[in-house]
C-alpha positions as protocol buffer text, in pm:
chain_id: "A"
residue {
  index: 1
  type: UNK
  ca { x: 73 y: -1355 z: 791 }
}
residue {
  index: 2
  type: UNK
  ca { x: 162 y: -1315 z: 1152 }
}
residue {
  index: 3
  type: UNK
  ca { x: 18 y: -1040 z: 1336 }
}
residue {
  index: 4
  type: UNK
  ca { x: 293 y: -787 z: 1319 }
}
residue {
  index: 5
  type: UNK
  ca { x: 251 y: -804 z: 929 }
}
residue {
  index: 6
  type: UNK
  ca { x: -141 y: -807 z: 965 }
}
residue {
  index: 7
  type: UNK
  ca { x: -104 y: -495 z: 1152 }
}
residue {
  index: 8
  type: UNK
  ca { x: 140 y: -333 z: 895 }
}
residue {
  index: 9
  type: UNK
  ca { x: -89 y: -428 z: 632 }
}
residue {
  index: 10
  type: UNK
  ca { x: -423 y: -297 z: 846 }
}
residue {
  index: 11
  type: UNK
  ca { x: -220 y: 43 z: 854 }
}
residue {
  index: 12
  type: UNK
  ca { x: -128 y: 48 z: 496 }
}
residue {
  index: 13
  type: UNK
  ca { x: -528 y: -28 z: 403 }
}
residue {
  index: 14
  type: UNK
  ca { x: -643 y: 247 z: 627 }
}
residue {
  index: 15
  type: UNK
  ca { x: -394 y: 465 z: 456 }
}
residue {
  index: 16
  type: UNK
  ca { x: -517 y: 347 z: 106 }
}
residue {
  index: 17
  type: UNK
  ca { x: -885 y: 405 z: 224 }
}
residue {
  index: 18
  type: UNK
  ca { x: -806 y: 753 z: 323 }
}
residue {
  index: 19
  type: UNK
  ca { x: -651 y: 840 z: -4 }
}
residue {
  index: 20
  type: UNK
  ca { x: -907 y: 676 z: -234 }
}
residue {
  index: 21
  type: UNK
  ca { x: -1205 y: 775 z: -13 }
}
residue {
  index: 22
  type: UNK
  ca { x: -1331 y: 427 z: 17 }
}
residue {
  index: 23
  type: UNK
  ca { x: -1401 y: 223 z: 321 }
}
residue {
  index: 24
  type: UNK
  ca { x: -1105 y: 29 z: 473 }
}
residue {
  index: 25
  type: UNK
  ca { x: -1311 y: -288 z: 442 }
}
residue {
  index: 26
  type: UNK
  ca { x: -1303 y: -279 z: 69 }
}
residue {
  index: 27
  type: UNK
  ca { x: -918 y: -341 z: 95 }
}
residue {
  index: 28
  type: UNK
  ca { x: -830 y: -652 z: 141 }
}
residue {
  index: 29
  type: UNK
  ca { x: -482 y: -850 z: 29 }
}
residue {
  index: 30
  type: UNK
  ca { x: -649 y: -1011 z: -273 }
}
residue {
  index: 31
  type: UNK
  ca { x: -825 y: -694 z: -396 }
}
residue {
  index: 32
  type: UNK
  ca { x: -717 y: -616 z: -735 }
}
residue {
  index: 33
  type: UNK
  ca { x: -635 y: -241 z: -760 }
}
residue {
  index: 34
  type: UNK
  ca { x: -832 y: -163 z: -1036 }
}
residue {
  index: 35
  type: UNK
  ca { x: -1151 y: -304 z: -834 }
}
residue {
  index: 36
  type: UNK
  ca { x: -1101 y: -7 z: -620 }
}
residue {
  index: 37
  type: UNK
  ca { x: -994 y: 250 z: -894 }
}
residue {
  index: 38
  type: UNK
  ca { x: -659 y: 327 z: -801 }
}
residue {
  index: 39
  type: UNK
  ca { x: -497 y: 502 z: -1086 }
}
residue {
  index: 40
  type: UNK
  ca { x: -128 y: 640 z: -1122 }
}
residue {
  index: 41
  type: UNK
  ca { x: -205 y: 947 z: -957 }
}
residue {
  index: 42
  type: UNK
  ca { x: -377 y: 780 z: -676 }
}
residue {
  index: 43
  type: UNK
  ca { x: -75 y: 544 z: -642 }
}
residue {
  index: 44
  type: UNK
  ca { x: 149 y: 853 z: -610 }
}
residue {
  index: 45
  type: UNK
  ca { x: -67 y: 1005 z: -328 }
}
residue {
  index: 46
  type: UNK
  ca { x: -77 y: 662 z: -164 }
}
residue {
  index: 47
  type: UNK
  ca { x: 289 y: 596 z: -177 }
}
residue {
  index: 48
  type: UNK
  ca { x: 391 y: 972 z: -7 }
}
residue {
  index: 49
  type: UNK
  ca { x: 158 y: 921 z: 251 }
}
residue {
  index: 50
  type: UNK
  ca { x: 294 y: 523 z: 284 }
}
residue {
  index: 51
  type: UNK
  ca { x: 642 y: 656 z: 283 }
}
residue {
  index: 52
  type: UNK
  ca { x: 563 y: 943 z: 553 }
}
residue {
  index: 53
  type: UNK
  ca { x: 397 y: 639 z: 781 }
}
residue {
  index: 54
  type: UNK
  ca { x: 659 y: 372 z: 736 }
}
residue {
  index: 55
  type: UNK
  ca { x: 950 y: 593 z: 671 }
}
residue {
  index: 56
  type: UNK
  ca { x: 1067 y: 426 z: 381 }
}
residue {
  index: 57
  type: UNK
  ca { x: 1127 y: 527 z: 40 }
}
residue {
  index: 58
  type: UNK
  ca { x: 922 y: 320 z: -205 }
}
residue {
  index: 59
  type: UNK
  ca { x: 1029 y: 339 z: -601 }
}
residue {
  index: 60
  type: UNK
  ca { x: 741 y: 448 z: -812 }
}
residue {
  index: 61
  type: UNK
  ca { x: 885 y: 271 z: -1099 }
}
residue {
  index: 62
  type: UNK
  ca { x: 817 y: -75 z: -951 }
}
residue {
  index: 63
  type: UNK
  ca { x: 435 y: 24 z: -855 }
}
residue {
  index: 64
  type: UNK
  ca { x: 193 y: -93 z: -1120 }
}
residue {
  index: 65
  type: UNK
  ca { x: -197 y: -52 z: -1094 }
}
residue {
  index: 66
  type: UNK
  ca { x: -231 y: -374 z: -1248 }
}
residue {
  index: 67
  type: UNK
  ca { x: -178 y: -596 z: -907 }
}
residue {
  index: 68
  type: UNK
  ca { x: -338 y: -641 z: -588 }
}
residue {
  index: 69
  type: UNK
  ca { x: -335 y: -481 z: -281 }
}
residue {
  index: 70
  type: UNK
  ca { x: -100 y: -713 z: -153 }
}
residue {
  index: 71
  type: UNK
  ca { x: 140 y: -667 z: -437 }
}
residue {
  index: 72
  type: UNK
  ca { x: 151 y: -310 z: -341 }
}
residue {
  index: 73
  type: UNK
  ca { x: 180 y: -362 z: 34 }
}
residue {
  index: 74
  type: UNK
  ca { x: 485 y: -612 z: -43 }
}
residue {
  index: 75
  type: UNK
  ca { x: 666 y: -322 z: -191 }
}
residue {
  index: 76
  type: UNK
  ca { x: 585 y: -132 z: 111 }
}
residue {
  index: 77
  type: UNK
  ca { x: 732 y: -437 z: 345 }
}
residue {
  index: 78
  type: UNK
  ca { x: 1041 y: -437 z: 121 }
}
residue {
  index: 79
  type: UNK
  ca { x: 1103 y: -63 z: 127 }
}
residue {
  index: 80
  type: UNK
  ca { x: 1060 y: -69 z: 492 }
}
residue {
  index: 81
  type: UNK
  ca { x: 1273 y: -362 z: 560 }
}
residue {
  index: 82
  type: UNK
  ca { x: 1555 y: -211 z: 324 }
}
residue {
  index: 83
  type: UNK
  ca { x: 1547 y: 92 z: 527 }
}
residue {
  index: 84
  type: UNK
  ca { x: 1608 y: -83 z: 863 }
}
residue {
  index: 85
  type: UNK
  ca { x: 1914 y: -222 z: 721 }
}
């Protein structure tokens, strides 16, 4: 991962940590969403915060609580990239 994406993941992880009220350090790319007890309501809260922070709309039907933090992050990156085109 290059420095730009690491910074973006860092921003993403801070948002997730704030919304879930857990230390940011617990959120790594390989962290299973179930391990940080993220449910569908928390996903929506995170997505709204991410949309506000990154300025991109993320389709909630593509979001799952079964994946890892990296999967959710990649959805954010794809949405941000799409919004820039």
